[in-house]
C-alpha positions as CSV (number, residue, x, y, z in Angstrom):
1,X,107.1,-167.1,-34.1
2,X,106.1,-169.4,-36.9
3,X,106.4,-172.4,-34.6
4,X,104.1,-170.8,-32.1
5,X,101.5,-170.0,-34.8
6,X,101.7,-173.6,-36.2
7,X,101.2,-175.0,-32.7
8,X,98.2,-172.8,-32.2
9,X,96.8,-173.8,-35.6
10,X,97.5,-177.4,-34.8
11,X,95.8,-177.0,-31.5
12,X,92.5,-176.1,-33.2
13,X,92.9,-178.4,-36.2
14,X,94.0,-181.4,-34.1
15,X,91.2,-181.4,-31.6
16,X,88.3,-183.8,-31.7
17,X,84.8,-182.8,-30.5
18,X,83.5,-185.3,-28.0
19,X,80.2,-184.0,-26.8
20,X,78.0,-181.4,-25.2
21,X,76.5,-181.5,-21.7
22,X,73.1,-180.3,-20.4
23,X,74.6,-176.8,-19.6
24,X,75.9,-176.4,-23.1
25,X,79.6,-176.9,-22.2
26,X,81.6,-178.5,-25.1
27,X,84.2,-181.2,-24.5
28,X,87.2,-181.9,-26.7
29,X,90.2,-184.2,-26.9
30,X,93.5,-184.3,-28.8
31,X,96.4,-186.6,-28.9
32,X,99.8,-184.9,-29.2
33,X,102.7,-186.4,-31.1
34,X,105.1,-185.7,-28.2
35,X,103.0,-187.2,-25.4
36,X,101.2,-190.5,-25.7
37,X,98.6,-189.3,-23.2
38,X,95.4,-187.9,-24.6
39,X,94.6,-184.2,-23.6
40,X,91.0,-183.5,-22.6
41,X,89.4,-180.2,-21.8
42,X,86.1,-178.3,-21.7
43,X,85.0,-175.0,-23.3
44,X,82.4,-173.4,-21.1
45,X,79.3,-171.9,-22.6
46,X,79.2,-168.3,-21.3
47,X,80.9,-167.8,-18.0
48,X,83.4,-170.3,-16.7
49,X,81.5,-172.1,-14.0
50,X,83.1,-175.5,-12.9
51,X,80.0,-176.3,-10.9
52,X,78.0,-176.6,-14.1
53,X,80.0,-179.8,-15.1
54,X,78.3,-183.1,-14.2
55,X,80.1,-185.8,-12.3
56,X,80.2,-188.1,-15.4
57,X,82.0,-185.5,-17.5
58,X,84.4,-184.6,-14.6
59,X,85.3,-188.3,-14.4
60,X,86.0,-188.3,-18.2
61,X,88.1,-185.2,-18.0
62,X,90.2,-186.6,-15.2
63,X,90.7,-189.9,-17.1
64,X,88.6,-192.0,-14.7
65,X,86.4,-192.9,-17.6
66,X,87.8,-194.0,-20.9
67,X,84.6,-193.4,-22.8
68,X,82.7,-190.1,-22.6
69,X,79.1,-190.2,-21.3
70,X,76.5,-190.5,-24.0
71,X,73.4,-188.3,-24.1
72,X,71.2,-191.4,-23.5
73,X,73.3,-192.3,-20.4
74,X,73.1,-188.7,-19.1
75,X,69.2,-188.7,-19.5
76,X,69.0,-192.1,-17.7
77,X,71.2,-190.9,-14.8
78,X,69.2,-187.6,-14.6
79,X,65.9,-189.6,-14.4
80,X,67.4,-191.8,-11.7
81,X,68.6,-188.8,-9.7
82,X,65.2,-187.3,-9.9
83,X,63.6,-190.6,-8.6
84,X,66.0,-190.6,-5.7
85,X,65.3,-187.0,-4.9
86,X,61.5,-187.7,-4.9
87,X,62.1,-190.8,-2.7
88,X,64.1,-188.8,-0.2
89,X,61.4,-186.1,-0.1
90,X,58.7,-188.7,0.4
91,X,60.7,-190.6,3.1
92,X,61.5,-187.3,4.9
93,X,57.8,-186.4,5.0
94,X,57.0,-189.9,6.4
95,X,59.7,-189.6,9.0
96,X,58.4,-186.1,10.0
97,X,54.9,-187.5,10.3
98,X,55.6,-190.9,12.0
99,X,58.9,-189.8,13.6
100,X,57.1,-187.2,15.7
101,X,54.6,-189.7,16.8
102,X,57.3,-192.3,17.7
103,X,59.4,-189.6,19.5
104,X,56.4,-188.3,21.4
105,X,55.5,-191.9,22.5
106,X,59.1,-192.6,23.6
107,X,59.1,-189.3,25.5
108,X,55.8,-190.2,27.3
109,X,57.2,-193.6,28.2
110,X,60.4,-192.1,29.5
111,X,58.5,-189.6,31.6
112,X,56.2,-192.3,33.0
113,X,59.3,-194.4,34.0
114,X,60.9,-191.3,35.6
115,X,57.6,-190.5,37.3
116,X,57.4,-194.0,38.8
117,X,61.0,-193.7,40.0
118,X,60.4,-190.3,41.6
119,X,57.4,-191.7,43.4
120,X,59.5,-194.4,45.1
121,X,62.5,-192.2,45.9
122,X,62.5,-189.7,48.7
123,X,63.5,-186.9,46.4
124,X,67.2,-187.0,47.3
125,X,69.9,-187.8,44.9
126,X,71.1,-191.3,45.4
127,X,74.7,-191.8,46.4
128,X,76.8,-194.8,47.0
129,X,75.8,-197.4,49.5
130,X,78.1,-196.5,52.4
131,X,76.7,-199.0,54.8
132,X,78.0,-201.9,52.8
133,X,81.4,-200.1,52.5
134,X,81.6,-199.6,56.3
135,X,80.6,-203.2,57.0
136,X,83.8,-204.3,55.2
137,X,85.9,-202.7,57.9
138,X,85.1,-203.9,61.5
139,X,85.3,-201.3,64.2
140,X,86.7,-201.8,67.7
141,X,83.2,-202.8,69.0
142,X,83.0,-205.6,66.4
143,X,85.5,-208.0,67.8
144,X,88.7,-205.9,67.9
145,X,90.3,-205.3,71.2
146,X,92.5,-202.3,71.6
147,X,95.2,-202.6,74.2
148,X,97.7,-200.0,75.2
149,X,101.2,-201.2,75.7
150,X,103.4,-200.0,78.5
151,X,105.4,-197.8,76.1
152,X,102.3,-195.8,75.0
153,X,101.7,-197.5,71.7
154,X,98.3,-198.7,70.8
155,X,98.0,-202.4,69.9
156,X,95.0,-203.9,68.2
157,X,94.1,-207.5,68.4
158,X,91.3,-209.2,66.4
159,X,89.2,-211.9,67.8
160,X,87.4,-214.2,65.4
161,X,83.7,-214.4,65.8
162,X,81.4,-216.9,64.2
163,X,78.8,-214.3,63.2
164,X,77.6,-214.4,59.6
165,X,78.5,-211.3,57.6
166,X,75.4,-209.5,56.3
167,X,75.0,-209.8,52.6
168,X,76.3,-206.8,50.8
169,X,75.0,-205.2,47.6
170,X,78.5,-204.7,46.4
171,X,80.2,-207.4,44.2
172,X,82.5,-209.8,46.0
173,X,85.0,-212.4,44.9
174,X,88.7,-212.7,44.2
175,X,90.5,-212.1,40.9
176,X,90.6,-215.9,40.2
177,X,86.8,-216.3,40.4
178,X,85.8,-213.0,38.7
179,X,83.9,-213.3,35.4
180,X,83.2,-210.2,33.5
181,X,79.5,-209.3,33.0
182,X,78.3,-211.7,35.7
183,X,77.6,-209.2,38.5
184,X,74.3,-207.5,38.5
185,X,73.3,-204.7,40.8
186,X,70.6,-205.5,43.4
187,X,67.1,-204.7,42.3
């Protein structure tokens, strides 16, 4: 029992007051003989509210800072935070004012572009160009002769014609000549 009382008395007599924050919380430290590590803690003013501790004091409590924040440093950081808050409020007001104008202008431009497209189109949704796809496969009337053999099988023969193939809107070329990003759709 006496050991427990001496530890409790040592706890209070061995502690070193470090500082007070804006909320009135008090910070202490002590070095134990057993542990080499320094113990740090906070005594809250009133109700225990961990959200009332500033970032600088949290860093000191966790050992991320070796030196506790000074009152001058805390005042300087608070003034900087207030300037940032005002700048953000000012920029958000500017964005609301000019952003609406820019967005409205972009919307009008987009509608004008869509309106010009709709005037050209017939109102139908555009699908793939099937004519160019069909041109790739010749039908029987385009140079193929279909013969029926004596056993009932159909035999196709292809006669070469010297007709130029109409230009397709689809990309052409073999794998050896393909270059990514070179093909552009027809305008």
